[in-house]
PDB file of N, CA, C and O in Angstrom:
ATOM      1  N   MET A   1      39.340 -68.411 -93.460  1.00  0.00           N
ATOM      2  CA  MET A   1      37.934 -68.811 -92.511  1.00  0.00           C
ATOM      3  C   MET A   1      36.958 -68.089 -91.485  1.00  0.00           C
ATOM      4  O   MET A   1      35.732 -67.975 -91.456  1.00  0.00           O
ATOM      5  N   LEU A   2      37.961 -67.654 -90.668  1.00  0.00           N
ATOM      6  CA  LEU A   2      37.381 -66.481 -89.698  1.00  0.00           C
ATOM      7  C   LEU A   2      36.307 -65.812 -90.165  1.00  0.00           C
ATOM      8  O   LEU A   2      35.186 -65.947 -89.676  1.00  0.00           O
ATOM      9  N   ASN A   3      36.666 -64.796 -91.463  1.00  0.00           N
ATOM     10  CA  ASN A   3      35.526 -64.658 -91.562  1.00  0.00           C
ATOM     11  C   ASN A   3      34.141 -65.117 -92.078  1.00  0.00           C
ATOM     12  O   ASN A   3      32.942 -64.873 -91.947  1.00  0.00           O
ATOM     13  N   ARG A   4      34.781 -65.715 -92.570  1.00  0.00           N
ATOM     14  CA  ARG A   4      32.490 -66.877 -93.043  1.00  0.00           C
ATOM     15  C   ARG A   4      32.148 -66.507 -91.888  1.00  0.00           C
ATOM     16  O   ARG A   4      31.318 -65.627 -91.659  1.00  0.00           O
ATOM     17  N   LEU A   5      32.826 -67.217 -90.976  1.00  0.00           N
ATOM     18  CA  LEU A   5      31.840 -67.297 -89.492  1.00  0.00           C
ATOM     19  C   LEU A   5      31.679 -66.295 -88.890  1.00  0.00           C
ATOM     20  O   LEU A   5      30.524 -66.464 -88.500  1.00  0.00           O
ATOM     21  N   THR A   6      31.939 -65.490 -88.568  1.00  0.00           N
ATOM     22  CA  THR A   6      31.811 -64.067 -88.294  1.00  0.00           C
ATOM     23  C   THR A   6      31.030 -62.863 -89.092  1.00  0.00           C
ATOM     24  O   THR A   6      30.553 -61.820 -88.645  1.00  0.00           O
ATOM     25  N   GLY A   7      31.073 -63.445 -90.615  1.00  0.00           N
ATOM     26  CA  GLY A   7      29.858 -62.621 -91.150  1.00  0.00           C
ATOM     27  C   GLY A   7      28.366 -62.499 -91.027  1.00  0.00           C
ATOM     28  O   GLY A   7      27.608 -63.214 -90.372  1.00  0.00           O
ATOM     29  N   PRO A   8      27.981 -61.071 -92.060  1.00  0.00           N
ATOM     30  CA  PRO A   8      26.384 -60.778 -91.515  1.00  0.00           C
ATOM     31  C   PRO A   8      25.225 -62.301 -92.401  1.00  0.00           C
ATOM     32  O   PRO A   8      24.011 -62.359 -92.591  1.00  0.00           O
ATOM     33  N   GLN A   9      25.991 -62.970 -92.619  1.00  0.00           N
ATOM     34  CA  GLN A   9      24.610 -64.546 -93.621  1.00  0.00           C
ATOM     35  C   GLN A   9      24.573 -64.839 -92.535  1.00  0.00           C
ATOM     36  O   GLN A   9      23.683 -64.480 -91.764  1.00  0.00           O
ATOM     37  N   LEU A  10      25.669 -65.658 -92.197  1.00  0.00           N
ATOM     38  CA  LEU A  10      25.819 -66.774 -91.448  1.00  0.00           C
ATOM     39  C   LEU A  10      25.928 -65.843 -90.172  1.00  0.00           C
ATOM     40  O   LEU A  10      26.309 -66.797 -89.494  1.00  0.00           O
ATOM     41  N   LEU A  11      25.923 -65.022 -89.455  1.00  0.00           N
ATOM     42  CA  LEU A  11      25.128 -64.935 -88.146  1.00  0.00           C
ATOM     43  C   LEU A  11      23.391 -64.601 -87.963  1.00  0.00           C
ATOM     44  O   LEU A  11      22.581 -64.898 -87.084  1.00  0.00           O
ATOM     45  N   ALA A  12      23.285 -63.825 -89.279  1.00  0.00           N
ATOM     46  CA  ALA A  12      21.511 -63.810 -88.965  1.00  0.00           C
ATOM     47  C   ALA A  12      20.613 -65.119 -89.276  1.00  0.00           C
ATOM     48  O   ALA A  12      19.398 -65.321 -89.272  1.00  0.00           O
ATOM     49  N   ARG A  13      21.964 -66.072 -89.600  1.00  0.00           N
ATOM     50  CA  ARG A  13      20.897 -67.313 -89.686  1.00  0.00           C
ATOM     51  C   ARG A  13      20.612 -68.093 -88.705  1.00  0.00           C
ATOM     52  O   ARG A  13      19.690 -68.887 -88.518  1.00  0.00           O
ATOM     53  N   VAL A  14      22.341 -67.489 -87.529  1.00  0.00           N
ATOM     54  CA  VAL A  14      22.820 -68.493 -86.508  1.00  0.00           C
ATOM     55  C   VAL A  14      21.225 -68.073 -85.170  1.00  0.00           C
ATOM     56  O   VAL A  14      20.541 -68.831 -84.483  1.00  0.00           O
ATOM     57  N   GLU A  15      21.203 -65.896 -85.414  1.00  0.00           N
ATOM     58  CA  GLU A  15      20.067 -65.174 -84.658  1.00  0.00           C
ATOM     59  C   GLU A  15      18.938 -65.913 -84.501  1.00  0.00           C
ATOM     60  O   GLU A  15      18.201 -66.000 -83.518  1.00  0.00           O
ATOM     61  N   ALA A  16      18.890 -66.294 -85.272  1.00  0.00           N
ATOM     62  CA  ALA A  16      17.703 -66.651 -86.270  1.00  0.00           C
ATOM     63  C   ALA A  16      17.029 -68.059 -85.852  1.00  0.00           C
ATOM     64  O   ALA A  16      15.922 -68.526 -86.119  1.00  0.00           O
ATOM     65  N   LEU A  17      17.967 -68.491 -85.199  1.00  0.00           N
ATOM     66  CA  LEU A  17      16.621 -69.951 -83.808  1.00  0.00           C
ATOM     67  C   LEU A  17      17.539 -69.930 -82.447  1.00  0.00           C
ATOM     68  O   LEU A  17      17.776 -70.963 -81.821  1.00  0.00           O
ATOM     69  N   LEU A  18      18.003 -68.705 -82.079  1.00  0.00           N
ATOM     70  CA  LEU A  18      17.520 -68.132 -81.113  1.00  0.00           C
ATOM     71  C   LEU A  18      17.039 -68.278 -80.562  1.00  0.00           C
ATOM     72  O   LEU A  18      15.942 -68.276 -81.119  1.00  0.00           O
ATOM     73  N   PRO A  19      16.870 -68.525 -79.317  1.00  0.00           N
ATOM     74  CA  PRO A  19      15.243 -68.101 -78.670  1.00  0.00           C
ATOM     75  C   PRO A  19      15.291 -67.212 -78.061  1.00  0.00           C
ATOM     76  O   PRO A  19      16.231 -66.910 -77.325  1.00  0.00           O
ATOM     77  N   GLU A  20      13.854 -66.327 -78.306  1.00  0.00           N
ATOM     78  CA  GLU A  20      13.486 -64.527 -77.780  1.00  0.00           C
ATOM     79  C   GLU A  20      14.696 -64.759 -75.608  1.00  0.00           C
ATOM     80  O   GLU A  20      14.767 -65.692 -74.807  1.00  0.00           O
ATOM     81  N   HIS A  21      15.307 -63.338 -75.637  1.00  0.00           N
ATOM     82  CA  HIS A  21      15.796 -63.092 -74.436  1.00  0.00           C
ATOM     83  C   HIS A  21      14.031 -63.631 -73.409  1.00  0.00           C
ATOM     84  O   HIS A  21      12.859 -63.645 -73.784  1.00  0.00           O
ATOM     85  N   ARG A  22      14.607 -63.944 -72.241  1.00  0.00           N
ATOM     86  CA  ARG A  22      13.468 -64.529 -71.364  1.00  0.00           C
ATOM     87  C   ARG A  22      15.086 -63.375 -69.945  1.00  0.00           C
ATOM     88  O   ARG A  22      16.305 -63.213 -69.895  1.00  0.00           O
ATOM     89  N   GLU A  23      13.541 -62.875 -68.992  1.00  0.00           N
ATOM     90  CA  GLU A  23      13.902 -62.415 -67.660  1.00  0.00           C
ATOM     91  C   GLU A  23      14.266 -63.395 -66.639  1.00  0.00           C
ATOM     92  O   GLU A  23      13.402 -64.248 -66.432  1.00  0.00           O
ATOM     93  N   ARG A  24      15.674 -63.503 -65.737  1.00  0.00           N
ATOM     94  CA  ARG A  24      15.734 -64.256 -65.201  1.00  0.00           C
ATOM     95  C   ARG A  24      14.318 -64.071 -64.178  1.00  0.00           C
ATOM     96  O   ARG A  24      13.712 -63.021 -63.966  1.00  0.00           O
ATOM     97  N   ARG A  25      14.029 -65.364 -63.662  1.00  0.00           N
ATOM     98  CA  ARG A  25      13.052 -65.303 -62.371  1.00  0.00           C
ATOM     99  C   ARG A  25      13.983 -65.394 -61.403  1.00  0.00           C
ATOM    100  O   ARG A  25      13.333 -64.764 -60.568  1.00  0.00           O
ATOM    101  N   PHE A  26      15.036 -65.682 -60.803  1.00  0.00           N
ATOM    102  CA  PHE A  26      15.508 -65.998 -59.544  1.00  0.00           C
ATOM    103  C   PHE A  26      16.769 -64.711 -60.649  1.00  0.00           C
ATOM    104  O   PHE A  26      16.953 -64.384 -61.821  1.00  0.00           O
ATOM    105  N   PRO A  27      17.370 -64.383 -59.119  1.00  0.00           N
ATOM    106  CA  PRO A  27      19.142 -64.076 -59.523  1.00  0.00           C
ATOM    107  C   PRO A  27      19.806 -65.535 -59.135  1.00  0.00           C
ATOM    108  O   PRO A  27      19.539 -66.674 -58.753  1.00  0.00           O
ATOM    109  N   PRO A  28      20.710 -64.777 -59.462  1.00  0.00           N
ATOM    110  CA  PRO A  28      21.635 -66.123 -59.143  1.00  0.00           C
ATOM    111  C   PRO A  28      22.076 -66.245 -57.726  1.00  0.00           C
ATOM    112  O   PRO A  28      22.562 -67.355 -57.510  1.00  0.00           O
ATOM    113  N   THR A  29      22.056 -65.239 -56.410  1.00  0.00           N
ATOM    114  CA  THR A  29      22.057 -66.260 -55.228  1.00  0.00           C
ATOM    115  C   THR A  29      21.002 -66.858 -54.868  1.00  0.00           C
ATOM    116  O   THR A  29      20.950 -67.878 -54.181  1.00  0.00           O
ATOM    117  N   LEU A  30      19.972 -66.158 -55.385  1.00  0.00           N
ATOM    118  CA  LEU A  30      18.984 -66.506 -54.486  1.00  0.00           C
ATOM    119  C   LEU A  30      18.482 -67.821 -55.131  1.00  0.00           C
ATOM    120  O   LEU A  30      17.552 -68.470 -54.651  1.00  0.00           O
ATOM    121  N   LEU A  31      19.241 -68.215 -56.386  1.00  0.00           N
ATOM    122  CA  LEU A  31      18.851 -69.438 -57.263  1.00  0.00           C
ATOM    123  C   LEU A  31      19.426 -70.574 -56.393  1.00  0.00           C
ATOM    124  O   LEU A  31      18.909 -71.661 -56.137  1.00  0.00           O
ATOM    125  N   LEU A  32      21.314 -69.782 -55.761  1.00  0.00           N
ATOM    126  CA  LEU A  32      22.098 -70.785 -55.296  1.00  0.00           C
ATOM    127  C   LEU A  32      21.236 -71.463 -54.014  1.00  0.00           C
ATOM    128  O   LEU A  32      21.072 -72.638 -53.687  1.00  0.00           O
ATOM    129  N   ALA A  33      20.792 -70.277 -53.475  1.00  0.00           N
ATOM    130  CA  ALA A  33      20.844 -70.394 -51.423  1.00  0.00           C
ATOM    131  C   ALA A  33      19.256 -71.881 -51.906  1.00  0.00           C
ATOM    132  O   ALA A  33      19.029 -72.890 -51.238  1.00  0.00           O
ATOM    133  N   ILE A  34      18.601 -71.506 -53.021  1.00  0.00           N
ATOM    134  CA  ILE A  34      17.480 -72.836 -53.453  1.00  0.00           C
ATOM    135  C   ILE A  34      17.848 -73.763 -53.505  1.00  0.00           C
ATOM    136  O   ILE A  34      17.405 -74.785 -52.982  1.00  0.00           O
ATOM    137  N   VAL A  35      19.240 -73.545 -54.504  1.00  0.00           N
ATOM    138  CA  VAL A  35      19.531 -74.937 -54.954  1.00  0.00           C
ATOM    139  C   VAL A  35      19.889 -76.246 -53.838  1.00  0.00           C
ATOM    140  O   VAL A  35      19.429 -77.387 -53.869  1.00  0.00           O
ATOM    141  N   ALA A  36      21.179 -75.465 -52.548  1.00  0.00           N
ATOM    142  CA  ALA A  36      21.839 -75.678 -51.002  1.00  0.00           C
ATOM    143  C   ALA A  36      20.835 -75.930 -50.646  1.00  0.00           C
ATOM    144  O   ALA A  36      20.868 -77.146 -50.456  1.00  0.00           O
ATOM    145  N   LEU A  37      19.855 -75.556 -50.400  1.00  0.00           N
ATOM    146  CA  LEU A  37      18.481 -75.474 -48.922  1.00  0.00           C
ATOM    147  C   LEU A  37      17.917 -77.143 -49.601  1.00  0.00           C
ATOM    148  O   LEU A  37      17.655 -78.116 -48.894  1.00  0.00           O
ATOM    149  N   LEU A  38      17.861 -77.113 -50.678  1.00  0.00           N
ATOM    150  CA  LEU A  38      17.200 -78.859 -51.309  1.00  0.00           C
ATOM    151  C   LEU A  38      18.298 -79.816 -51.027  1.00  0.00           C
ATOM    152  O   LEU A  38      18.290 -81.002 -50.697  1.00  0.00           O
ATOM    153  N   ALA A  39      19.219 -78.983 -51.246  1.00  0.00           N
ATOM    154  CA  ALA A  39      20.340 -80.523 -51.616  1.00  0.00           C
ATOM    155  C   ALA A  39      20.320 -80.701 -49.983  1.00  0.00           C
ATOM    156  O   ALA A  39      19.985 -81.740 -49.413  1.00  0.00           O
ATOM    157  N   GLY A  40      20.676 -79.681 -49.442  1.00  0.00           N
ATOM    158  CA  GLY A  40      20.766 -80.117 -47.971  1.00  0.00           C
ATOM    159  C   GLY A  40      19.438 -80.853 -46.828  1.00  0.00           C
ATOM    160  O   GLY A  40      19.366 -81.469 -45.764  1.00  0.00           O
ATOM    161  N   LYS A  41      18.642 -80.352 -47.783  1.00  0.00           N
ATOM    162  CA  LYS A  41      17.693 -81.304 -46.846  1.00  0.00           C
ATOM    163  C   LYS A  41      17.488 -82.810 -47.391  1.00  0.00           C
ATOM    164  O   LYS A  41      17.209 -83.740 -46.634  1.00  0.00           O
ATOM    165  N   LEU A  42      17.702 -82.987 -49.154  1.00  0.00           N
ATOM    166  CA  LEU A  42      18.005 -84.402 -49.314  1.00  0.00           C
ATOM    167  C   LEU A  42      19.002 -85.148 -49.276  1.00  0.00           C
ATOM    168  O   LEU A  42      19.088 -86.322 -49.636  1.00  0.00           O
ATOM    169  N   LEU A  43      20.025 -84.260 -48.696  1.00  0.00           N
ATOM    170  CA  LEU A  43      20.969 -85.795 -47.546  1.00  0.00           C
ATOM    171  C   LEU A  43      20.764 -85.560 -46.729  1.00  0.00           C
ATOM    172  O   LEU A  43      21.619 -85.985 -45.952  1.00  0.00           O
ATOM    173  N   GLY A  44      19.506 -84.675 -45.940  1.00  0.00           N
ATOM    174  CA  GLY A  44      19.559 -85.481 -44.180  1.00  0.00           C
ATOM    175  C   GLY A  44      20.119 -84.288 -43.483  1.00  0.00           C
ATOM    176  O   GLY A  44      19.819 -84.179 -42.295  1.00  0.00           O
ATOM    177  N   LEU A  45      21.184 -83.014 -44.226  1.00  0.00           N
ATOM    178  CA  LEU A  45      21.335 -82.347 -42.706  1.00  0.00           C
ATOM    179  C   LEU A  45      20.708 -80.779 -42.488  1.00  0.00           C
ATOM    180  O   LEU A  45      21.075 -79.797 -41.843  1.00  0.00           O
ATOM    181  N   ILE A  46      19.465 -81.113 -43.457  1.00  0.00           N
ATOM    182  CA  ILE A  46      18.760 -79.641 -42.699  1.00  0.00           C
ATOM    183  C   ILE A  46      17.333 -79.743 -42.196  1.00  0.00           C
ATOM    184  O   ILE A  46      16.550 -79.241 -43.002  1.00  0.00           O
ATOM    185  N   TRP A  47      16.804 -80.199 -41.202  1.00  0.00           N
ATOM    186  CA  TRP A  47      15.056 -80.312 -41.302  1.00  0.00           C
ATOM    187  C   TRP A  47      14.095 -78.982 -41.005  1.00  0.00           C
ATOM    188  O   TRP A  47      13.713 -78.054 -40.293  1.00  0.00           O
ATOM    189  N   ILE A  48      14.070 -79.743 -42.181  1.00  0.00           N
ATOM    190  CA  ILE A  48      13.001 -78.277 -41.918  1.00  0.00           C
ATOM    191  C   ILE A  48      11.198 -78.753 -41.642  1.00  0.00           C
ATOM    192  O   ILE A  48      10.660 -79.430 -42.518  1.00  0.00           O
ATOM    193  N   SER A  49      10.213 -78.248 -40.124  1.00  0.00           N
ATOM    194  CA  SER A  49       9.630 -78.829 -40.208  1.00  0.00           C
ATOM    195  C   SER A  49       8.195 -77.249 -40.663  1.00  0.00           C
ATOM    196  O   SER A  49       8.391 -76.034 -40.664  1.00  0.00           O
ATOM    197  N   ALA A  50       7.192 -77.858 -40.906  1.00  0.00           N
ATOM    198  CA  ALA A  50       6.331 -76.820 -41.255  1.00  0.00           C
ATOM    199  C   ALA A  50       4.938 -77.112 -40.278  1.00  0.00           C
ATOM    200  O   ALA A  50       3.967 -76.359 -40.347  1.00  0.00           O
TER     201      ALA A  50
END
């Protein structure tokens, strides 16, 4: 069974369904900082004045 799941025929079919690779817009640490800032603002923990 494992040979069937990892065989070239099934892998080719699965790879055909996957989307093309995309570059990240933001690195994970920056994204975490953005989410934390927005969550803090929504919870009223952070006040940002423009």
